[in-house]
Backbone of each chain as ProteinMPNN parsed JSONL, in Angstrom:
{"seq_chain_A": "XXXXXXXXXXXXXXXXXXXXXXXXXXXXXXXXXXXXXXXXXXXXXXXXXXXXXXXXXXXXXXXXX", "coords_chain_A": {"N_chain_A": [[101.852, 92.897, 83.54], [98.619, 91.911, 82.735], [96.923, 90.007, 80.133], [94.286, 90.806, 79.956], [94.248, 93.376, 81.161], [95.944, 94.664, 79.419], [94.474, 94.604, 77.061], [92.302, 96.133, 77.904], [93.527, 98.599, 78.317], [94.366, 99.133, 75.711], [91.875, 99.313, 74.474], [90.914, 101.585, 75.771], [92.662, 103.541, 74.783], [91.991, 103.429, 72.079], [89.351, 104.295, 72.202], [89.69, 106.913, 73.19], [91.183, 107.95, 71.088], [89.359, 107.849, 68.987], [87.583, 109.859, 69.736], [89.214, 112.109, 70.138], [91.121, 112.457, 68.055], [89.96, 113.424, 65.518], [89.235, 116.064, 66.322], [91.723, 117.066, 67.047], [93.082, 116.936, 64.594], [91.568, 118.729, 63.082], [92.046, 121.049, 64.559], [94.829, 121.431, 64.347], [95.127, 121.67, 61.665], [94.417, 124.159, 60.907], [95.951, 127.216, 60.138], [95.87, 129.737, 61.364], [94.103, 129.535, 63.863], [90.767, 130.322, 64.962], [90.024, 131.567, 68.088], [88.002, 129.81, 70.34], [85.629, 131.205, 72.364], [83.937, 131.994, 75.508], [81.478, 132.966, 74.731], [80.925, 131.865, 72.297], [79.216, 129.546, 70.033], [80.381, 127.012, 70.163], [81.389, 126.808, 72.684], [82.025, 125.2, 75.819], [79.246, 124.175, 77.827], [77.962, 125.283, 81.074], [78.269, 123.395, 84.149], [75.554, 121.381, 85.39], [73.411, 122.539, 88.058], [71.628, 121.207, 89.574], [70.97, 118.095, 91.176], [69.159, 116.43, 90.064], [68.162, 115.561, 86.858], [66.412, 117.797, 84.76], [64.706, 116.871, 82.685], [64.277, 114.273, 83.442], [62.929, 114.626, 85.83], [60.562, 115.785, 84.827], [59.605, 113.638, 83.313], [59.111, 111.728, 85.295], [57.172, 113.059, 86.864], [55.188, 113.177, 85.013], [54.296, 110.678, 85.04], [55.478, 108.748, 83.466], [57.79, 107.361, 83.869]], "CA_chain_A": [[100.556, 93.329, 83.012], [97.894, 90.766, 82.199], [96.34, 90.192, 78.794], [93.03, 91.543, 80.118], [94.506, 94.796, 81.391], [96.524, 95.202, 78.188], [93.361, 94.825, 76.13], [91.507, 97.259, 78.43], [94.307, 99.81, 78.041], [94.298, 99.344, 74.268], [90.512, 99.785, 74.189], [90.816, 102.967, 76.246], [93.362, 104.41, 73.838], [91.202, 103.48, 70.843], [88.197, 105.14, 72.493], [90.147, 108.304, 73.259], [91.611, 108.358, 69.748], [88.167, 108.075, 68.163], [86.991, 111.147, 70.115], [90.126, 113.252, 70.15], [91.929, 112.648, 66.845], [89.365, 114.367, 64.554], [89.328, 117.441, 66.83], [93.133, 117.466, 66.963], [93.418, 117.156, 63.181], [90.929, 119.996, 62.7], [92.686, 122.168, 65.245], [96.182, 121.663, 63.866], [95.104, 121.927, 60.228], [94.244, 125.595, 60.706], [97.193, 127.958, 60.397], [95.564, 130.757, 62.368], [92.782, 129.145, 64.359], [90.0, 131.322, 65.71], [89.854, 131.123, 69.482], [86.633, 129.627, 70.822], [85.479, 131.874, 73.666], [82.764, 131.593, 76.294], [80.243, 133.409, 74.074], [80.751, 131.173, 71.011], [78.348, 128.361, 70.088], [81.162, 125.812, 70.483], [81.925, 126.86, 74.046], [81.427, 124.177, 76.693], [78.242, 124.732, 78.739], [78.25, 125.166, 82.507], [77.793, 122.159, 84.785], [74.224, 121.564, 85.992], [73.457, 122.809, 89.497], [70.662, 120.33, 90.24], [71.325, 116.672, 91.111], [68.141, 115.722, 89.276], [68.031, 116.078, 85.499], [65.054, 118.354, 84.599], [63.859, 116.039, 81.818], [63.907, 113.09, 84.226], [61.877, 115.078, 86.762], [59.325, 115.948, 84.054], [59.128, 112.302, 82.938], [58.552, 111.094, 86.501], [55.934, 113.74, 87.271], [54.163, 112.873, 84.001], [53.908, 109.277, 85.236], [55.972, 107.948, 82.34], [59.116, 106.776, 84.162]], "C_chain_A": [[99.847, 92.148, 82.347], [97.344, 91.092, 80.809], [95.085, 91.054, 78.882], [93.286, 93.046, 80.285], [95.138, 95.45, 80.16], [95.429, 95.525, 77.185], [92.517, 96.021, 76.58], [92.208, 98.58, 78.116], [94.241, 100.163, 76.555], [92.925, 99.903, 73.882], [90.319, 101.225, 74.611], [91.464, 103.923, 75.259], [92.592, 104.532, 72.524], [90.008, 104.404, 71.036], [88.568, 106.613, 72.516], [90.494, 108.814, 71.868], [90.402, 108.676, 68.865], [87.554, 109.447, 68.445], [87.935, 112.306, 69.791], [90.817, 113.516, 68.814], [91.274, 113.589, 65.837], [89.472, 115.817, 65.006], [90.759, 117.948, 66.735], [93.525, 117.792, 65.526], [92.841, 118.483, 62.707], [91.696, 121.182, 63.277], [94.053, 122.472, 64.652], [96.24, 121.932, 62.36], [94.996, 123.426, 59.95], [95.533, 126.332, 61.046], [96.973, 129.016, 61.478], [94.176, 130.464, 62.93], [92.095, 130.275, 65.109], [89.75, 130.759, 67.106], [88.374, 130.987, 69.818], [86.55, 130.27, 72.204], [84.16, 131.461, 74.313], [81.456, 131.926, 75.588], [79.972, 132.676, 72.761], [79.831, 129.958, 71.161], [79.105, 127.086, 70.48], [81.725, 125.783, 71.886], [81.264, 125.801, 74.926], [80.423, 124.792, 77.665], [78.664, 124.559, 80.2], [77.706, 123.842, 83.043], [76.405, 122.402, 85.382], [74.344, 121.764, 87.5], [72.552, 121.867, 90.279], [71.098, 118.869, 90.089], [70.364, 115.894, 90.213], [68.009, 116.37, 87.901], [66.592, 116.584, 85.284], [64.145, 117.476, 83.735], [63.41, 114.773, 82.551], [62.79, 113.452, 85.204], [60.542, 115.181, 86.03], [58.732, 114.58, 83.7], [58.472, 111.608, 84.128], [57.209, 111.723, 86.862], [54.808, 113.544, 86.247], [53.692, 111.429, 84.119], [54.401, 108.36, 84.145], [57.309, 107.263, 82.632], [58.974, 105.315, 84.581]], "O_chain_A": [[100.422, 91.471, 81.495], [97.302, 92.243, 80.374], [94.834, 91.906, 78.03], [92.639, 93.876, 79.646], [94.908, 96.628, 79.885], [95.445, 96.575, 76.542], [92.071, 96.821, 75.758], [91.573, 99.551, 77.706], [94.082, 101.327, 76.185], [92.819, 100.831, 73.08], [89.657, 102.002, 73.922], [90.91, 104.972, 74.932], [92.544, 105.607, 71.925], [89.682, 105.2, 70.155], [87.871, 107.454, 71.948], [90.16, 109.941, 71.501], [90.414, 109.639, 68.098], [87.069, 110.12, 67.535], [87.525, 113.333, 69.251], [91.074, 114.67, 68.471], [91.95, 114.483, 65.329], [89.761, 116.703, 64.202], [90.994, 119.106, 66.39], [94.206, 118.783, 65.264], [93.51, 119.261, 62.027], [91.958, 122.173, 62.595], [94.406, 123.637, 64.471], [97.268, 122.366, 61.84], [95.422, 123.905, 58.899], [96.133, 126.108, 62.097], [97.787, 129.167, 62.389], [93.192, 131.077, 62.517], [92.735, 131.073, 65.793], [89.32, 129.616, 67.266], [87.59, 131.914, 69.613], [87.311, 129.919, 73.105], [83.38, 130.693, 73.75], [80.442, 131.263, 75.807], [78.904, 132.844, 72.172], [79.679, 129.409, 72.252], [78.518, 126.179, 71.07], [82.449, 124.857, 72.252], [80.07, 125.537, 74.787], [80.711, 125.824, 78.27], [79.584, 123.805, 80.519], [76.799, 123.248, 82.46], [76.112, 123.51, 85.831], [75.252, 121.233, 88.14], [72.684, 121.738, 91.496], [71.537, 118.453, 89.017], [70.709, 114.842, 89.674], [67.775, 117.573, 87.791], [65.645, 115.864, 85.598], [62.953, 117.349, 84.017], [62.314, 114.263, 82.318], [61.836, 112.696, 85.387], [59.515, 114.727, 86.534], [57.519, 114.382, 83.775], [57.42, 110.983, 83.995], [56.235, 111.02, 87.13], [53.631, 113.721, 86.564], [52.798, 111.001, 83.389], [53.816, 107.303, 83.913], [57.897, 106.652, 81.74], [59.973, 104.655, 84.866]]}, "seq_chain_B": "XXXXXXXXXXXXXXXXXXXXXXXXXXXXXXXXXXXXXXXXXXXXXXXXXXXXXXXXXXXXXXXXXXXXXXXXXXXXXXXXXXXXXXXXXXXXXXXXXXXXXXXXXXXXXXXXXXXXXXXXXXXXXXXXXXXXXXXXXXXXXXXXXXXXXXXXXXXXXXXX", "coords_chain_B": {"N_chain_B": [[100.747, 110.112, 87.516], [100.211, 109.755, 84.834], [98.985, 112.179, 84.079], [101.034, 113.973, 84.521], [102.949, 113.116, 82.686], [101.492, 113.554, 80.374], [101.076, 116.271, 80.509], [103.709, 117.18, 80.324], [104.264, 116.261, 77.764], [102.513, 117.824, 76.277], [103.539, 120.36, 76.88], [106.066, 120.121, 75.691], [105.288, 119.816, 73.056], [104.18, 122.313, 72.584], [106.445, 123.879, 72.927], [108.035, 122.895, 70.856], [106.446, 123.686, 68.79], [107.003, 126.306, 68.658], [107.934, 128.889, 70.557], [108.126, 131.501, 69.935], [105.836, 132.362, 68.717], [103.527, 131.915, 70.64], [100.842, 132.074, 70.831], [99.324, 130.798, 68.814], [99.709, 127.868, 69.15], [98.696, 127.75, 71.79], [96.093, 128.585, 71.383], [95.149, 126.501, 69.797], [95.296, 124.415, 71.654], [93.429, 125.34, 73.545], [91.1, 125.323, 71.988], [90.832, 122.602, 71.352], [90.507, 121.714, 73.934], [88.043, 122.911, 74.515], [86.363, 121.496, 72.781], [86.665, 118.918, 73.818], [85.621, 119.285, 76.376], [82.961, 119.943, 75.793], [82.118, 117.538, 74.676], [82.466, 115.883, 76.925], [80.56, 117.015, 78.655], [78.2, 116.433, 77.296], [78.284, 113.591, 77.295], [78.309, 113.001, 80.053], [75.864, 114.124, 80.812], [74.016, 112.581, 79.314], [74.595, 110.009, 80.311], [73.93, 110.326, 83.013], [71.209, 110.919, 82.793], [70.193, 108.486, 81.7], [70.852, 106.713, 83.796], [69.365, 107.81, 85.895], [66.748, 107.547, 84.963], [66.6, 104.783, 84.881], [66.845, 104.222, 87.592], [64.512, 105.402, 88.547], [62.67, 103.799, 87.254], [63.03, 101.461, 88.618], [61.567, 101.624, 90.899], [58.715, 100.307, 92.301], [55.159, 100.279, 91.712], [52.127, 102.311, 91.358], [52.377, 104.553, 88.741], [51.094, 106.979, 88.647], [50.612, 107.668, 91.202], [51.267, 110.019, 93.704], [52.966, 109.406, 95.882], [54.51, 107.309, 94.956], [55.741, 108.615, 92.869], [57.235, 110.447, 94.322], [59.034, 108.719, 95.576], [60.327, 107.79, 93.318], [61.527, 110.17, 92.425], [63.277, 110.57, 94.548], [64.942, 108.334, 94.312], [66.095, 108.813, 91.82], [67.39, 111.226, 92.331], [69.289, 110.349, 94.122], [71.015, 108.942, 92.494], [71.949, 111.075, 91.045], [73.545, 112.352, 92.942], [75.78, 110.769, 92.972], [77.065, 111.574, 90.723], [78.084, 114.011, 91.325], [80.924, 114.501, 92.038], [82.095, 114.191, 89.504], [80.905, 116.24, 88.044], [81.877, 118.393, 89.484], [84.59, 118.185, 88.897], [84.374, 118.657, 86.199], [83.557, 121.347, 86.211], [85.872, 122.482, 87.29], [87.685, 121.943, 85.265], [86.548, 123.374, 83.206], [86.91, 125.893, 84.251], [89.701, 126.046, 84.141], [89.997, 126.05, 81.41], [88.693, 128.483, 80.768], [90.477, 130.215, 81.995], [92.768, 129.857, 80.456], [91.782, 130.743, 77.973], [91.279, 133.411, 78.627], [93.903, 134.29, 79.105], [94.98, 134.014, 76.575], [93.414, 135.817, 75.119], [94.195, 138.165, 76.365], [96.865, 138.207, 75.611], [96.549, 138.443, 72.871], [95.436, 140.965, 72.704], [97.426, 142.509, 73.741], [100.193, 142.293, 72.375], [102.799, 142.865, 73.079], [103.04, 142.056, 75.626], [103.133, 139.324, 75.757], [103.536, 136.252, 77.352], [105.114, 133.437, 77.028], [105.651, 131.352, 78.811], [103.667, 131.512, 80.784], [101.411, 131.0, 79.217], [101.932, 128.374, 78.396], [101.91, 127.204, 80.887], [99.193, 127.566, 81.702], [97.978, 126.096, 79.674], [98.986, 123.544, 80.187], [97.869, 123.14, 82.705], [95.198, 122.983, 81.996], [95.146, 120.582, 80.527], [95.891, 118.792, 82.528], [93.708, 119.064, 84.251], [91.761, 118.008, 82.615], [92.517, 115.338, 82.576], [91.959, 114.652, 85.22], [89.191, 115.045, 85.173], [88.39, 113.011, 83.405], [88.978, 110.777, 84.96], [87.237, 111.111, 87.192], [84.748, 111.105, 85.9], [84.693, 108.521, 84.823], [84.713, 107.114, 87.21], [82.258, 107.859, 88.349], [80.465, 106.731, 86.521], [81.16, 104.046, 86.811], [80.428, 103.618, 89.47], [77.667, 103.884, 89.283], [77.07, 101.728, 87.653], [77.849, 99.626, 89.357], [76.004, 100.096, 91.342], [73.66, 99.426, 90.09], [73.965, 96.697, 89.982], [73.615, 95.947, 92.593], [70.86, 96.834, 93.908], [70.01, 99.69, 95.858], [68.517, 100.394, 99.126], [67.066, 102.64, 98.679], [65.19, 102.564, 96.765], [62.374, 101.741, 97.255], [59.455, 99.57, 97.371], [56.444, 101.13, 96.894], [53.429, 101.143, 98.529], [49.985, 101.723, 97.949]], "CA_chain_B": [[101.872, 109.889, 86.597], [99.706, 109.935, 83.475], [98.731, 113.575, 83.73], [102.324, 114.651, 84.446], [103.546, 112.785, 81.386], [100.696, 114.184, 79.333], [101.368, 117.693, 80.599], [105.045, 117.38, 79.761], [104.166, 116.053, 76.317], [101.873, 119.02, 75.715], [104.483, 121.468, 76.992], [107.098, 119.928, 74.674], [104.663, 120.101, 71.749], [104.065, 123.765, 72.457], [107.785, 124.417, 72.744], [108.477, 122.548, 69.509], [105.652, 124.466, 67.834], [107.632, 127.622, 68.551], [107.516, 129.821, 71.6], [108.118, 132.854, 69.4], [104.43, 132.675, 68.544], [102.883, 130.949, 71.534], [99.383, 132.226, 70.804], [98.739, 129.774, 67.936], [99.605, 126.578, 69.843], [97.816, 127.862, 72.952], [94.724, 128.642, 70.855], [94.776, 125.132, 69.402], [95.068, 123.654, 72.892], [92.167, 125.803, 74.123], [89.978, 124.872, 71.149], [90.687, 121.152, 71.57], [89.942, 121.59, 75.281], [86.617, 123.253, 74.441], [85.668, 120.363, 72.143], [86.671, 117.785, 74.761], [84.69, 119.611, 77.464], [81.591, 119.841, 75.273], [81.848, 116.098, 74.575], [82.328, 115.358, 78.288], [79.275, 117.49, 79.176], [77.152, 115.659, 76.631], [78.324, 112.198, 77.752], [77.899, 112.949, 81.46], [74.421, 114.405, 80.868], [73.29, 111.404, 78.814], [74.798, 108.9, 81.239], [73.147, 110.604, 84.225], [69.786, 110.768, 82.429], [69.879, 107.049, 81.595], [70.943, 106.1, 85.126], [68.259, 108.287, 86.718], [65.514, 106.923, 84.476], [66.636, 103.378, 85.316], [66.569, 104.213, 89.035], [63.082, 105.692, 88.714], [61.913, 102.633, 86.785], [63.18, 100.347, 89.563], [60.578, 101.794, 91.97], [57.478, 99.629, 91.914], [53.925, 100.933, 92.148], [51.346, 103.07, 90.377], [53.15, 105.727, 88.301], [50.31, 108.203, 88.845], [50.529, 107.914, 92.646], [52.291, 110.992, 94.133], [53.935, 108.78, 96.786], [55.423, 106.556, 94.09], [56.546, 109.611, 92.146], [58.207, 110.997, 95.282], [60.081, 107.699, 95.733], [61.094, 107.787, 92.065], [62.371, 111.372, 92.433], [64.349, 110.357, 95.532], [65.888, 107.355, 93.742], [66.824, 109.466, 90.729], [68.289, 112.226, 92.926], [70.429, 109.647, 94.739], [71.952, 108.68, 91.4], [72.573, 112.361, 90.713], [74.587, 112.646, 93.934], [76.995, 110.022, 92.583], [77.714, 112.295, 89.612], [78.583, 115.317, 91.793], [82.384, 114.686, 91.868], [82.418, 114.337, 88.078], [80.516, 117.597, 87.626], [82.823, 119.328, 90.121], [85.814, 118.122, 88.077], [84.041, 119.323, 84.93], [83.595, 122.798, 86.455], [87.283, 122.874, 87.472], [88.311, 121.896, 83.938], [86.007, 124.518, 82.456], [87.575, 127.086, 84.789], [91.067, 126.05, 83.582], [89.832, 126.459, 80.003], [88.399, 129.931, 80.763], [91.71, 130.912, 82.367], [93.639, 129.831, 79.276], [91.173, 131.633, 76.973], [91.526, 134.774, 79.087], [95.327, 134.61, 78.897], [95.189, 134.162, 75.122], [92.789, 137.078, 74.71], [95.062, 139.231, 76.869], [98.07, 138.222, 74.766], [96.163, 138.955, 71.553], [95.201, 142.406, 72.817], [98.688, 143.183, 74.099], [101.266, 141.41, 71.881], [104.089, 143.155, 73.73], [103.028, 141.448, 76.966], [102.994, 137.869, 75.635], [104.414, 135.473, 78.223], [104.925, 132.039, 76.598], [105.694, 130.423, 79.951], [102.332, 131.51, 81.395], [100.478, 130.323, 78.304], [102.201, 126.942, 78.488], [101.443, 126.791, 82.215], [97.729, 127.468, 81.676], [97.618, 124.987, 78.78], [99.297, 122.305, 80.905], [96.86, 123.003, 83.769], [93.959, 122.536, 81.356], [95.283, 119.158, 80.195], [95.884, 118.052, 83.797], [92.325, 119.061, 84.735], [91.012, 117.072, 81.76], [92.834, 113.983, 83.032], [91.172, 114.459, 86.446], [87.781, 114.927, 84.782], [88.2, 111.66, 82.846], [88.993, 109.814, 86.066], [86.015, 111.266, 87.988], [83.601, 110.686, 85.087], [84.725, 107.061, 84.777], [84.362, 106.633, 88.544], [80.81, 108.038, 88.526], [79.757, 105.735, 85.7], [81.405, 102.722, 87.408], [79.605, 103.541, 90.682], [76.27, 103.668, 88.895], [76.984, 100.346, 87.178], [77.881, 98.789, 90.556], [74.757, 100.327, 92.063], [72.615, 98.651, 89.419], [74.158, 95.29, 90.325], [73.046, 95.758, 93.931], [69.93, 97.952, 94.122], [70.027, 100.188, 97.233], [67.196, 100.443, 99.758], [66.402, 103.915, 98.372], [64.184, 102.354, 95.737], [61.441, 100.798, 97.866], [58.129, 99.409, 96.764], [55.483, 102.0, 97.59], [52.067, 100.604, 98.419], [48.975, 102.787, 98.149]], "C_chain_B": [[101.447, 110.194, 85.162], [99.583, 111.415, 83.127], [100.042, 114.355, 83.668], [102.995, 114.388, 83.106], [102.827, 113.514, 80.268], [100.964, 115.687, 79.3], [102.725, 118.028, 80.005], [105.02, 117.25, 78.245], [103.572, 117.292, 75.651], [102.847, 120.203, 75.738], [105.568, 121.358, 75.916], [106.555, 120.223, 73.281], [104.573, 121.602, 71.515], [105.43, 124.399, 72.214], [108.283, 124.151, 71.33], [107.716, 123.342, 68.455], [106.208, 125.872, 67.692], [107.097, 128.575, 69.585], [107.438, 131.243, 71.076], [106.687, 133.296, 69.139], [103.638, 131.659, 69.344], [101.369, 131.009, 71.434], [98.722, 131.13, 69.966], [98.608, 128.426, 68.625], [98.667, 126.627, 71.044], [96.352, 127.906, 72.505], [94.253, 127.252, 70.445], [94.466, 124.287, 70.636], [93.726, 124.035, 73.509], [90.972, 125.291, 73.315], [89.743, 123.37, 71.291], [90.075, 120.906, 72.948], [88.448, 121.887, 75.28], [85.818, 122.096, 73.842], [85.572, 119.18, 73.102], [85.682, 118.029, 75.902], [83.241, 119.477, 77.006], [81.182, 118.369, 75.151], [81.618, 115.498, 75.957], [80.979, 115.764, 78.886], [78.13, 116.656, 78.597], [77.106, 114.221, 77.163], [77.864, 112.062, 79.198], [76.391, 113.161, 81.586], [73.616, 113.182, 80.435], [73.39, 110.225, 79.78], [73.945, 109.091, 82.494], [71.647, 110.446, 83.955], [69.379, 109.296, 82.407], [69.845, 106.4, 82.968], [69.77, 106.536, 86.002], [66.925, 107.699, 86.271], [65.447, 105.459, 84.908], [66.32, 103.274, 86.796], [65.088, 104.46, 89.292], [62.233, 104.481, 88.309], [61.985, 101.476, 87.771], [62.212, 100.468, 90.738], [59.249, 101.196, 91.502], [56.263, 100.413, 92.416], [53.264, 101.688, 91.013], [52.068, 104.376, 90.035], [52.41, 107.044, 88.519], [50.214, 108.58, 90.325], [51.635, 108.892, 93.073], [53.349, 110.376, 95.054], [54.968, 107.98, 95.988], [56.341, 107.525, 93.349], [57.603, 110.229, 93.065], [59.359, 110.012, 95.487], [60.962, 107.636, 94.483], [62.045, 108.993, 92.017], [63.55, 111.196, 93.388], [65.403, 109.393, 94.981], [66.734, 107.997, 92.648], [67.821, 110.492, 91.279], [69.5, 111.552, 93.556], [71.477, 109.294, 93.689], [72.698, 109.96, 91.043], [73.705, 112.723, 91.666], [75.898, 111.957, 93.547], [77.735, 110.706, 91.439], [78.318, 113.628, 90.055], [80.087, 115.482, 91.616], [82.774, 114.9, 90.401], [82.062, 115.741, 87.592], [81.422, 118.651, 88.246], [84.124, 119.364, 89.316], [85.578, 118.805, 86.731], [84.133, 120.844, 85.103], [85.035, 123.278, 86.605], [87.999, 122.907, 86.121], [87.845, 123.08, 83.096], [86.653, 125.816, 82.935], [88.994, 127.186, 84.222], [91.028, 126.49, 82.121], [89.587, 127.97, 79.911], [89.654, 130.74, 81.082], [92.669, 130.975, 81.179], [93.105, 130.773, 78.198], [91.42, 133.096, 77.344], [92.96, 135.205, 78.841], [95.614, 134.819, 77.415], [94.615, 135.499, 74.646], [93.63, 138.276, 75.156], [96.311, 139.36, 75.99], [97.756, 138.772, 73.376], [95.995, 140.475, 71.586], [96.489, 143.173, 73.094], [99.871, 142.311, 73.674], [102.605, 141.645, 72.585], [104.172, 142.498, 75.114], [102.958, 139.917, 76.915], [104.031, 137.175, 76.507], [104.216, 133.993, 77.883], [104.884, 131.063, 77.761], [104.325, 130.351, 80.629], [101.334, 130.765, 80.515], [100.668, 128.811, 78.381], [101.712, 126.412, 79.836], [99.932, 126.613, 82.254], [97.281, 126.29, 80.798], [97.873, 123.643, 79.474], [98.276, 122.064, 82.017], [95.544, 122.503, 83.193], [94.027, 121.037, 81.058], [95.252, 118.305, 81.468], [94.46, 117.955, 84.348], [91.477, 118.097, 83.911], [91.274, 115.631, 82.179], [92.052, 113.667, 84.299], [89.694, 114.241, 86.109], [87.499, 113.524, 84.239], [88.108, 110.639, 83.967], [87.694, 109.89, 86.872], [84.782, 110.805, 87.204], [83.538, 109.162, 85.023], [84.299, 106.479, 86.114], [82.857, 106.738, 88.777], [80.045, 106.971, 87.758], [79.948, 104.331, 86.278], [80.544, 102.551, 88.658], [78.158, 103.235, 90.336], [76.083, 102.242, 88.386], [76.969, 99.383, 88.362], [76.555, 98.876, 91.292], [73.622, 99.523, 91.423], [72.737, 97.175, 89.727], [73.548, 94.974, 91.684], [72.137, 96.935, 94.244], [69.914, 98.39, 95.591], [68.626, 100.217, 97.832], [66.444, 101.731, 99.439], [65.345, 103.766, 97.276], [63.151, 101.342, 96.238], [60.152, 100.641, 97.072], [57.145, 100.243, 97.57], [54.087, 101.437, 97.392], [51.052, 101.693, 98.702], [48.26, 102.622, 99.487]], "O_chain_B": [[102.189, 110.794, 84.384], [100.003, 111.861, 82.058], [100.172, 115.287, 82.874], [103.534, 115.295, 82.473], [103.45, 114.025, 79.337], [101.065, 116.297, 78.236], [102.882, 119.015, 79.286], [105.663, 118.019, 77.531], [104.049, 117.75, 74.613], [102.968, 120.946, 74.764], [105.949, 122.356, 75.305], [107.244, 120.794, 72.436], [104.845, 122.101, 70.423], [105.568, 125.324, 71.413], [108.864, 125.021, 70.682], [108.238, 123.638, 67.38], [105.918, 126.559, 66.712], [105.952, 129.018, 69.508], [106.781, 132.097, 71.671], [106.355, 134.467, 69.319], [103.14, 130.672, 68.803], [100.68, 130.1, 71.898], [97.684, 130.592, 70.353], [97.507, 127.88, 68.687], [97.929, 125.675, 71.298], [95.478, 127.338, 73.16], [93.113, 126.868, 70.707], [93.49, 123.537, 70.655], [92.972, 123.167, 73.947], [89.961, 124.877, 73.882], [88.599, 122.917, 71.345], [89.242, 120.016, 73.12], [87.674, 121.208, 75.954], [84.739, 121.757, 74.327], [84.535, 118.523, 73.191], [84.993, 117.11, 76.344], [82.396, 118.96, 77.737], [80.055, 117.998, 75.477], [80.697, 114.705, 76.151], [80.327, 114.957, 79.548], [77.221, 116.236, 79.312], [76.031, 113.694, 77.448], [77.127, 111.138, 79.54], [75.72, 112.477, 82.359], [72.657, 112.793, 81.101], [72.406, 109.531, 80.035], [73.317, 108.149, 82.978], [70.91, 109.908, 84.782], [68.375, 108.901, 83.001], [68.933, 105.633, 83.279], [69.235, 105.732, 86.766], [66.071, 107.389, 87.101], [64.38, 104.953, 85.257], [65.616, 102.358, 87.223], [64.48, 103.813, 90.145], [61.217, 104.18, 88.935], [61.114, 100.606, 87.774], [62.049, 99.514, 91.498], [58.736, 101.545, 90.438], [56.339, 101.12, 93.421], [53.747, 101.712, 89.881], [52.337, 105.197, 90.911], [53.032, 108.106, 88.57], [49.785, 109.684, 90.66], [52.813, 108.628, 92.833], [54.51, 110.783, 95.011], [56.155, 107.983, 96.315], [57.543, 107.295, 93.218], [58.725, 110.5, 92.637], [60.519, 110.415, 95.564], [62.176, 107.453, 94.572], [63.206, 108.867, 91.625], [64.672, 111.609, 93.092], [66.603, 109.605, 95.158], [67.938, 107.757, 92.56], [68.938, 110.621, 90.778], [70.603, 112.098, 93.536], [72.677, 109.341, 93.958], [73.9, 109.947, 90.777], [74.7, 113.324, 91.261], [76.983, 112.495, 93.767], [78.916, 110.437, 91.218], [78.983, 114.302, 89.269], [80.516, 116.51, 91.091], [83.669, 115.689, 90.096], [82.811, 116.356, 86.832], [81.708, 119.675, 87.627], [84.689, 120.432, 89.08], [86.474, 119.453, 86.19], [84.705, 121.541, 84.265], [85.389, 124.349, 86.112], [88.817, 123.79, 85.865], [88.627, 123.702, 82.377], [86.912, 126.722, 82.143], [89.445, 128.274, 83.865], [91.911, 127.209, 81.654], [90.191, 128.654, 79.086], [89.873, 131.811, 80.516], [93.298, 132.002, 80.925], [93.87, 131.512, 77.579], [91.733, 133.917, 76.483], [93.216, 136.335, 78.424], [96.395, 135.694, 77.044], [95.246, 136.218, 73.872], [93.762, 139.265, 74.435], [96.754, 140.463, 75.671], [98.571, 139.471, 72.774], [96.355, 141.178, 70.641], [96.622, 144.341, 72.727], [100.488, 141.659, 74.516], [103.438, 140.743, 72.675], [105.253, 142.4, 75.697], [102.742, 139.283, 77.948], [105.227, 137.456, 76.426], [103.282, 133.359, 78.373], [104.17, 130.062, 77.712], [103.87, 129.27, 81.004], [100.513, 129.993, 81.011], [99.696, 128.057, 78.426], [101.168, 125.311, 79.918], [99.439, 125.616, 82.781], [96.332, 125.581, 81.131], [97.069, 122.718, 79.36], [97.864, 120.927, 82.249], [94.853, 121.697, 83.816], [93.068, 120.308, 81.311], [94.659, 117.226, 81.484], [94.049, 116.907, 84.848], [90.579, 117.445, 84.443], [90.37, 114.797, 82.144], [91.536, 112.56, 84.453], [89.035, 113.372, 86.679], [86.481, 112.919, 84.578], [87.265, 109.743, 83.934], [87.11, 108.857, 87.201], [83.879, 110.19, 87.77], [82.463, 108.576, 85.152], [83.601, 105.466, 86.156], [82.247, 105.825, 89.334], [79.097, 106.379, 88.275], [79.026, 103.516, 86.249], [79.99, 101.476, 88.889], [77.503, 102.433, 91.002], [75.057, 101.616, 88.652], [76.181, 98.437, 88.385], [76.042, 97.878, 91.799], [72.743, 99.007, 92.114], [71.735, 96.46, 89.736], [73.031, 93.88, 91.905], [72.597, 97.937, 94.791], [69.814, 97.544, 96.479], [67.644, 100.076, 97.103], [65.306, 101.905, 99.876], [64.685, 104.737, 96.908], [63.058, 100.229, 95.719], [59.813, 101.465, 96.222], [57.028, 100.078, 98.784], [53.615, 101.27, 96.267], [51.247, 102.502, 99.609], [47.385, 103.42, 99.822]]}, "name": "protein", "num_of_chains": 2, "seq": "XXXXXXXXXXXXXXXXXXXXXXXXXXXXXXXXXXXXXXXXXXXXXXXXXXXXXXXXXXXXXXXXXXXXXXXXXXXXXXXXXXXXXXXXXXXXXXXXXXXXXXXXXXXXXXXXXXXXXXXXXXXXXXXXXXXXXXXXXXXXXXXXXXXXXXXXXXXXXXXXXXXXXXXXXXXXXXXXXXXXXXXXXXXXXXXXXXXXXXXXXXXXXXXXXXXXXXXXXXXXXXXXX"}
């Protein structure tokens, strides 16, 4: 393993840790966590069905892109 | 290899947390999965927006000209196509999350029917799907970066 790939791997782990650790700490700190369901505000939204982002389309059609 | 190791690690964590009450660890896994999915959705959306605006900006010509706008829309849509695999992986991960949430809700409603092995299986599937999503999202972003290095012919100069 080269120095470059080692550094890249380390950077990846740091990036993941920055995102995931706070959520993990929060989740495991609760003794009886409330389950997030599809109807809750924290539920992940559905994937977009259109290849073109609606705000990008609006920006282009407004002549501002 | 990574996702198998990660899945095994999660399964061991759940086992160590105590199979006697599998609902708690499974709920934590589902909630962390929900947070990770929401973050992934936000990052993919922002990345796609930036890439599509950059593609539209690379089209030369009068911004008020409908022909130029059509070329801009085509260039932006082409970028969107490169994000399709990542969004498909996102949908698969979200489905794995919904399946785990459904199993937890069923177990909560019927404590006598709790099956720790199924809960661990659904939780492991969710983590495996998240690993796939990370790979596809990284691939989409890398493709767009490569695409910017060599602009495709889909962003032509439109003359009035």
